[in-house]
N, C-alpha and C positions, 0 to 999 in steps of 0.2 A: 690315451694312456699316460701322456705326459703330466696330467693333472692328478694322478693317483698320489696319495700320501706315502711318505717313505716306508711306513710299516708294510703296505701292500707290496712295494718293491722288495722289501726284505723277505717276505714270504715267497715271492717269485724266485728269488735267488736260491733259497734253500730247497726248492723243488727241482732245481737243475740237476740232472744226473751226472753231469761232467764237472766234477769239483775243481778241475784244473782251471776252469774258466769263471769260477765264482767271483773272484776279485776283479777280473777283467770286466765282467758284466756290470758289477757294481760301479766301477770307475766310469764305464761308458755311459750308464744311465745317469749318474750324477752329473757328468760333464755335459750331457745333452739336455738335461732338464733344469740345470741351475742357470739362472740368468747371468749373462756376462756383466761383471761389475762396472766395466767402463762403458757408459752410455755414449760417451764421446771420446775422441782421441785426436791427437795431432800426429802428423807423419812428416818426418824430415829425412830426405834421401840425399846423401852427398853426391853432387854431380860426378865426382870421380868414379863412382860405381858404374857409370856409363849406361848403355842400353840394358845390360842384364839387371842392373839396379832398378832402372825404370820399370822393367817388366815385373820384378818382385813387388815394387810399390803399387803397381796397378792391380796385382793379384790381392794385395792386402786391402786396398780400397774396395775391390769387388766383393770380397768375402765379408768385409765389415758392413757394406751396404745390405748384403743378403741377411745379415743378423740384426739389422736395424740400428747399427751404430752410426753415429754422425761425426763428421770432421769438426773439430772445434779447438780452441786454444785457451779455454778458461783455466783457472788455477787447479781444478780438480781433474781435468782431462788427462787420461793416460797419454804419455808421450812415447812414440815409437821412432827410433833413430836407426838408419842404415848408413854405415860408413866404411871407409877403408882407413885403417890405422895400423901402426906398429904395436900390436898387442901380444907380442911373443909368438905370433903365428908365422910359421915359416913355410909350411907346405902349401903348394898351390891348391886352390879350391877349399881351403879350410876356413872356418869361421867360429866365432864365439857368440853366445847370447848371454846377456846379463839382464836381470830384472831387479830393480831397486826402488825404494821409496825415497823421493826427494821432497821432504815435507809431507804435504797431503797428496802430492802427485806421484804416480807410479811411472817409472821410466824403464822402458824395454829397449835395449841397445843391441843391435847386430853389428859386429865388426868382422869384415871379411879380409882375408889375406890378399885377395884380388877380387876382380869384379864377379867372377863365378862364385867365389865363396860368399860374397855379400848377397848375391842373388839366392843362393841356397838357404842362407840364413833368413832372408826375407820371406822365402817360400815356406819355411818352418812357421813363421809368424802367421802367414795367411792360413796355413793348415790348422794352427792352433785356434784361430778364430772360427774356422769352419767346424771343427770338432768339439768346440766348447771348452777348450783347455787353455785359453789365452790367459785367464787370471791365475792359472796354476803354473805358468812358466817359471823355470828356475835357471840359475846360472849353469851353462853347459858349454863344452868345447867339442868341435867336430872336425874330422879330417877324412879324406878319401882313403878307403882301404885299397881299392883298385883304381889307379889313376885314370885309366882310359876305359870307359864303359860305353860300348857301342852297339849300334843296330846294323845288321847286314840287310841290304835292300837291293834285290835284283831288279833294276829299273827298266821298265818297258818304254823306252824312249820313242820308238818309231818302228813301223814295219820294216824299215830298211836298216835299222841298227838295233837288233834285238838283244835281249839278255837270255840267260838260260831258262827263265821262267816263262818266256813269251808264248810257247805253244800250250797255253792254258786259258781257261775261262777268266780266272782272276786277273791275269796280266793283261789280256785283251780289254777287259772292262776298265782297267786303270790307265791305259795309255793317255786318255785326256786328262786324268787327274794329276799326273806327274808334271803337267804343264800348267797347273793351276796354283797360284800363289796361296789361295785359301787352304789348299791341301797341305802345303808345306808349313804354313803358319800354325795350323792345328797340330801337325806332327811335331814341330819343334817346340811349341808351347808344352805339349804333353811330355816330350823327352826331357825338358828342363824340370818339370814338376816331378818326374820319376828319377831324375839325377843321371840321365844319359848325356854324354858329352862328345860322342863321335857318331857320325853316320857315314857308312861306306856304301857307295853307289856302284853296283856291279853291272858291267856290260861287256858283251863280246868285243865290241869296237865302238865306243861312244863318240869318237872324234868327229865323224861327219855331222853329228847332230849338235855339237857343242862348241866347235872352234873353226875359225878360218885359217887356212895355211897358205901363205902367199905362193909357195912353190907348186901348190896343187889347187888352183883356183876353182876347179870344177867338182871337187869332192864335197864341199860343204852343202848341206841339204836345207832347202827352204821348206816350210810347212811341216805338219805332223801327219803322217799317214798311218792308217790301220787297214788291214785286209777285211774284206767282207766275206771271204771264203770261210765256210764252216771247217774248223780245224778238227783233227782227230788225233789218235795216239800213235800215228805211224812215224813221227819225227824221231831221228836217231838220238842217242844219249849224249852226243858230243858237240851239238850245236852246228854241225856242218850244213844241214839242209833247212835251216830255219827261215830262209828267205827264198821261197819257191817262185818260179815265173808265174804260176797261176795265181799266187797271192798278190803279186805286184799288179797283175793284169786286172784284178778285181779288188780295187782298194777304194777307200774313202779318205777325204781330207778332214781330219777332226779339228784342226786348228790352222788358220792361216798365219804364218810367221816367217819373216825373213831370217836369214842366219844372224844378222846383226841384232834382231829382236831376241833371238834365242840366246845369244851371248849375254845380252843385258839381263834377260830372265835369270840365267844361272848366276850371274854376278849378284843379282838381288836375292836369290835363294841363299847364296853363301853369306851374304851380309846378314840376312835374317837368322841364319844358323849361328853366326858369330854373336849376334845380339842375345842369343840364348845360351852362350857358352859352349857351342857345339862346333867341332872341327869336321870338315868335309873331305873325304877321300874318294878318288875314282879308282876302282879295281877292274882289271881286265883278265880274261882268259886269253891265251895266245896260241896261234896267230889266226885271227879272223879278219876277213877283208870285206865284210858286209858293208855296203854303202860306198865303198871305194874302188872295188875291182872294176876294171874296164874304163877308168877315168885317168886322165893325165899320165898315161903310160904305165899304170899299175895293172899287172896281170895276176893270174892265179898263183904264180910262182912265189912262194912265201919267203924264199931266201934270196930273191933277185935284188940287185942293188937298188932298184927303184922302190921296191917294197920297203927295204930297210930305211931308205931316205925318207919315205912318207911317214913311217912311224916315228922316226927320230924328230922330224920337223913337227909332227903333231904333238908330241910330248913337250917340245920346246915352246910351241905357241900356246898350249894349254896352261903351262906354268906362267907365262908372261901375261896371258889374257886374264887369269884369275889370281890376283895377288893374295886372296884369302884361302886358296886351296892349300890344305895341310899336307897333301902327299899323294902318292900313287901306291896301289897294291898290284903286284904282278904274279903271274902263274906260268910255270913251264908246263903248260897244260894240254888239254884235249886237242887243241888246234895245232899241235906240234908233233906229228907222228915221226918216229925215229927215221923212217925211210926217206923223209923229206929234209932231214938235217944231217947230211953226210959231210958236206964241205965245211960247214960250220956247226958247232954244237948248239943246243938250245940255249945254254947260258951265254954263249958268245953272241947269239942273235939278240938276246935280251939286253946285253950290255951295249951292243951297237945301236939299239933302238932306245930303250928306256934309260939306260945308264948315260949314254952320250947325250940323249935328249934332255935329261935332267941337268947335266953339266952345262949344256948350251943355255937352258932356261934360267939357270941361277948365275950365269956369268956376270951379269950386271948388278946382281943383288946377292953377293956372296954371304951376307950375314942373315939372309932370310931363313927362318926356321922351316925346314922341309924334311919329309920322311919318305923313304921307300920301304915298303913292306913286301918282302919276297916270300911267297908261300912255299912251305915244304910239301910240294905236291908234284910228283913225277920228276923229282930232282934230288940233289944231295948237297950237303953243306960244303964239301970240298970244292965243288965246281962253282958254287955261289961266291964263296970267299975269293977264289982265284980271279974270277972275271970282274967282280965288283970292288976290287981293291982300291980303285981310285975314285970311288963315288964321293962327291963333294957334300953329302948330307948324311943324316942318320940312316943306317941300315938296320932294320928289324926283320925278323923271320915271322912266319905264321904257321900254325899247326892245327889240324882238325882234332880238337880236344876229345870229343866223344864220337868221332867220325860224323855220322848224321843224326845221332840220337842223344841229345842232352837229357832227355827223360828216360834214363836207363838206371844208372847208379850214380850216387853223389860224387864218387871219386874214380872216374875212369882211368885205367892204367896205361892207355896207349902212349902217353907222353913220357913215360919213365925212361926209355932209351935215349930220348933227346935231352933230358934235364942235365946230364953231366957236361953237355956241350955248350950250355948256356951260361952267361955271366952278366954282370952289370954292363959290360961293354957290348954284349951280343945277346939281346933278349928276343923273346918270341911273343907274338900276339896269339890268342886262342880264337879259332873259329868255332863258335859254340852253335852247332847246327840244330835247329828244331825242325826236323822232318818227321815228327811224331804227331803233333797236335796242330791242326789247321782250323778246325771248326769250333772248338770248345773254349769256354772260359775256365782255364785251369787255375787252381789256387791251392797250394800246399806250402805253407811258410817253412815247415821243418825241412822239407826236401830242398827248397831253394837255398835256405841258410846253410845246410850241410854242403851243398854243391859249391857255393861261393867260398866257404871256408876251406875247402879242399884244394882250391886253385893254388898252385905254387906262388911263392912270394915275389915281390917286386924286383929282387935281384935276378930273377929268371924271366918273369912275365911282365910285358909292357902294358897289357890290357886285353880286352876281348871285344869281339863284335858278335852279336847273337842274331840268328835269323834263319829262315828256311831257304832251300833251293826249289822246293816243289810247290810253293805257295807264295803269295805276295802280301806283305803287310802294308797295303795301300788302304783304299776304302773297302769296306766289307760288302762284297757282292754275293755272299752265301745266304744271308738272312732273308726270309720271305717278307717279313713286315719291317722293312728297313727304315722307312721314313725318308724325309728330304731335308737337307742333304744326308746321304748315307753316313753312318759313323765310319771313322777310320777303324782299322783292326785294333789299333792301340786303344781307342776309346771303348770298343766292344770288350776287349780283354784287359780292361784297365787294372784289375787287381794283379793279374799275372805280371804285367809290365811294371807295376809298382813294386812287387816283391823282388824281382830280379834287379831292377835299377837301384832301389833304395838299399837293399841288403848288400849290393856290390859297393855302395858308398860306405855304409855302416852295417857290417854283418851282425853286430850285436843289438841292433835296433829291436826293442821289445815287440813281441807279437801283438801287444795291446795297441801299438801304433796302427796296425792294419785293421784291428777290430774297430778302432775309432773311425777310421776311414770308411769301413763298411757300414757302421752305424749311421754315419752322417749321410751316406749315399742312400741307404735303405731304412729311413726312419720308421720305426714300428716293428722291425724284424727282431727275432730272437738271435742275436749275433753269435753267441757261443754255439748254439745248435746249428746255425747256418755255416759257421766256419768249420765245425767238425765234419758236417756232412759233405761240404765242398772239398775238404782235404781227402776224406775217405774215397770219394768218387774219383778225384784227381789221381790217386795212387794207382788206378788201373793201368796207366800208361807205363810208368817205370817198372812196375811189377811184371807186366807181360813182356816188355822188350828185353829185360835182362834174362828172361826165360827163353824167348824165341828170338834169335838174333839174326838180323840181316844187316851187315855193317853199313852199306850205303843206302841212299834213299830209294833207289830203284829195286832194292831187295826186300824192303819191309816198310809197310805203311799200316800201323796198328789200328787206325780208325776203321779200316776196311778189311783187315786180315788178308792182305794181298801184297803183291809186288806188281811191277808194271806188266809182267807176263801173265798175271792172273791171280786167282784165289789160292790160298794155302789150305790144302785138304788135311784131313785127320792123318793121312799117311805122312804128309810133310811134317806134321807135329811129332809123330812117332820118330821120324828120322832126323828131326831138326837139332840144331846146336844151340847152346846157350852163350851168353855174352862172355868173351874171354876175360878172366879175372874177376868175374862177378860172384864166384863161389856158389854157382847153381849147377846141379846135375841135370844133364839131359835125360830123356826118357830111356834111351838104350843103356846108359850108365846106371840109371836107377834100377831098371829091370834086371840087368846082369848082377848088380849088387844084391838085390833082393833074392833072386833065385840061387845065387852063389853063397848067400848068407854072410856076405862080407861087403857091407855098404860103404862106398867111398865117402869121404868127408864132403859135406856141402848141403845146401838147401835142396830138398827133393822136389820133384814136380808136384807131388800131392800137397806139399807144404805151400808151394806157390799157388796152387788151386784154392787151398783153404784161405790164404791171405786175400786173394781176389774175391772170393765168395763172401768172406766176413766183412771186408771193407764195403763192398757193394750193398750188402744186406743192411748194414748200419745206415748207409746214406739213404737208401730207399725208405727205410722205416721212419726217418726224420721228415720226409717230405710232406705227409698229410698235415702235420702240425705247422710246418713252415708255410704251407700254402694258406693257412688260415689268417696269417698276418695281414693287417691293413696297412698298406704302404702308400705314402703320399710324397710328392705329387704324382700325377698320372704317368709322367715320363719315367719316374723312378719305379713305379709299380710295374710298368711294362718291362723294364730292364730286370727287375727282380724276378718276374715270372719267367723270362728267358733264361736267367741264371739257374733257376730251379729246373727248367727244362734241360739244360746242359748237365746238371747233376744227375737227373734221371737217366739221360742217354748214356753218360759215362758209366753209370752203375749197371745198366743192362748189358753194356759191352763187357764189363768185368765179370758178370755172371756167365755170359756166353763163353768167355775164355776159360773160366773155372771149369765149366762142364765139359768143354772140349778137351782140356788137358786130362781130366779124369777119364773121359772116354778113350783118349789116346793111350793112357797108361794101361787100362784094361785090355785094349786091343794088342798092345805090345806083349803083355803077359800071355794072352791067348795065342799069339803068333808063335810063342816058344813052347807053351805047354799043351795046346790043343784042348784046354779045359773049357767046355761049353758055357758054364755059368759066367766065365770071364767075358766071353763074346756077348752074352745076353746083357751083362752089366754095361759093356761098352755101348751097345745099341741104346740102352736106356739113357745113359749120360748124353749121348749125341742127340737123341730126341729132345732132351731137356735143353741142350744148347740151341736147337732149332727154335724152340719157343722163346728163349732169351733173345735170339737174333731178331725174331719178328718184333718183339717189344722194343728192341734197340732201333730198328729201322723205323718203326712207328714214331718213337719219341724224337728221332733225328729229323724226320721229314715233317714233323709238326711245325718246325720253325726254320728249317734249312732246306735249301734247294737240292734236288737230285734229278737226273744225273749231273755230274760235273767232270770236266776234263782237267786233270792235273798233268803237268809236263813230266813228272817223274813217277807217278803211280798209275797213269792211264785214265781211262774213263771209270769213274766210281759211281755205282748205282746200287745203293744198299738194298732197296726193296727187290730189285732184280737178282741181286746176289743171294737172295734167299734160296734160289734154286741150287746154288753151289753148296750152301749149308745143308740143305736137305740131302744132297748127294753123299755127304759124309755118313749119314745113316745107312744108306745103301752100301757104301764101301764097307762098313763094319759088318753088315749082315752077310755080305758075300766074301768076307775075308777068309783066306785059307792059311792054316798054320805053315810057317816056313817061308812066308812071303818076303820077309825082311832078310836081306843078305848084308850083314854088317860091313863086310870088306868093300862093298861097292857104294856105301853111303857117301855122298858129297855134301858137306856142310859149308855154309858161308864162312870165310875166314876174315882176317883183318885186311882191310883195303890196302892195296899196294900204293906206294907214293913216297914214303920216308926212307931215305938212305942216309946214314951218318957220314 
């Protein structure tokens, strides 16, 4: 196709039904089919750019080699320069690009305000080479919209020091991976490419696996353990029973390491992160004694002086052991029941351990930049400020921005009560939780852009970290045909990570940027048609979650229409609530408004169903033509086919929810009126939903494993769950008018945790 004359390309453009993408298609085709003018180039990287600059230079060389460009220094060779200079750039991470002609030679210069800025600018050059736009580069200036753009990573360190995600198949499979430098190198390289600059590592109690504490010599753990016991969904929600005696008794050693080797490993990990412009934080829930209880005088008493001493010393030694550690994140959380903290409050305990430990750790290096991030979870601002008044470093807060569901609405309103309390001197991070999409390659640039732009400004918000609690963004152990080594989740869901990271850095980045990345990855694809279908299928998740709301992850997992307790039936949908502040009516509100001839303001359930149906139908209708594309090389063709498989599965799920909502609406009316045709219609819609579910389960299992254990959603088995979907039809057939008692309906509310 690349050898077709321009006239044929022009005809193809005019046949496109989506005129919004005509110019984008033309730009992409010209960029990818026009030879790069510079057959050779020279590359100069100022040593002051450090390791980030070296990484960018290596990326440029790699992309140039892939395009057949050669290094040279003749008079006509394009010159690329990466440097640090005073170019009027003041903001950290900012950079400029200039492209000028110096006689017969073209000179492209990247100037960074710091090493990270120089790296990002160099990565722009590498991307331009890859996407065929190197010769079209123009002068530009760039700065970070959100300064701290992070990943939330619940790290499965060891059977003896678990994280919240550990009772799951994904975490268990990834225990060896988090002790592999190859994994971290791939992860940090991709984070830099996508413009993420923070990784937060979350553990219930990481200290036994990462640090030696002189006062507690028997706590530090050698080797890396994993249980061989088959795990199930019986673990509690709060992390208390994650290390069971039977699990310890039946374990395997997945890696032999002394604690000294572990310390060196994590020092190397933090150095590699720094070389990619990434800050590393350790986050803990409190108080958990996994790995420490029963050693060196530590008992199960969480407020005992010896326990306090252990945590304070562990914090001190972690700071001193890891000079590149950027900070700690803490939680007055699940391991701190009120009845255990009577003689000292939770905040007093946190100050005596983390606060005093930070003060001890920074005593000899008072100018070291360090940050404590205190989560707004099961606590309040007054207590935090009172107890941490003498903290010798930056204190930030952290708030669950959309609770567990970033794929809901672009501007979640839960943070509004907190905003008046924030200022440039007291800012908050956003925990942007993705407990909606674990399996699929999601991509909707408009939603991601709107979400990023709705985040409050830098006078209130320090940054964000994005990630799940119910899944692990390690290596992908969901896919059936995974290859060796397995992709990381970031590699599998590359466009999703690119959208969130790149737009967080530059929210006005044109959609064409991502079209060019897609075209370069899937040469031969109809990019506008693919992009539109991909976005339509991806819209399934925010649309259904704003309609059927379960605030925290154990209450709503949209991939499976379930919570940890089990499947959500059609009756649950009739009685369910919508996302607070989303402007969507629930079914009871809609029914009462319809029958009372006074409809409340808001999007109706039937409008939600129509949106789901229309988006899914458009996406599915595009697939036959998209599957005709010839994609090369073979690895790209395989990934392209998997992407289309995800689009198909997400679309069938959208059709399932559309039919289920329509059936629930008819059933709600029948419950009130006793009108038999309404019951008949409900049954028909639910029979249709059963067909859509079967299609969904087939499309899903074609390329992904089932069943799977998730720590927050339980065992998910989509084919087996067909029995539950079929039971909805029976529920509708046997429904008796008057079944719903409105005064007894209990709907999920806003998660408790924030107190001003």
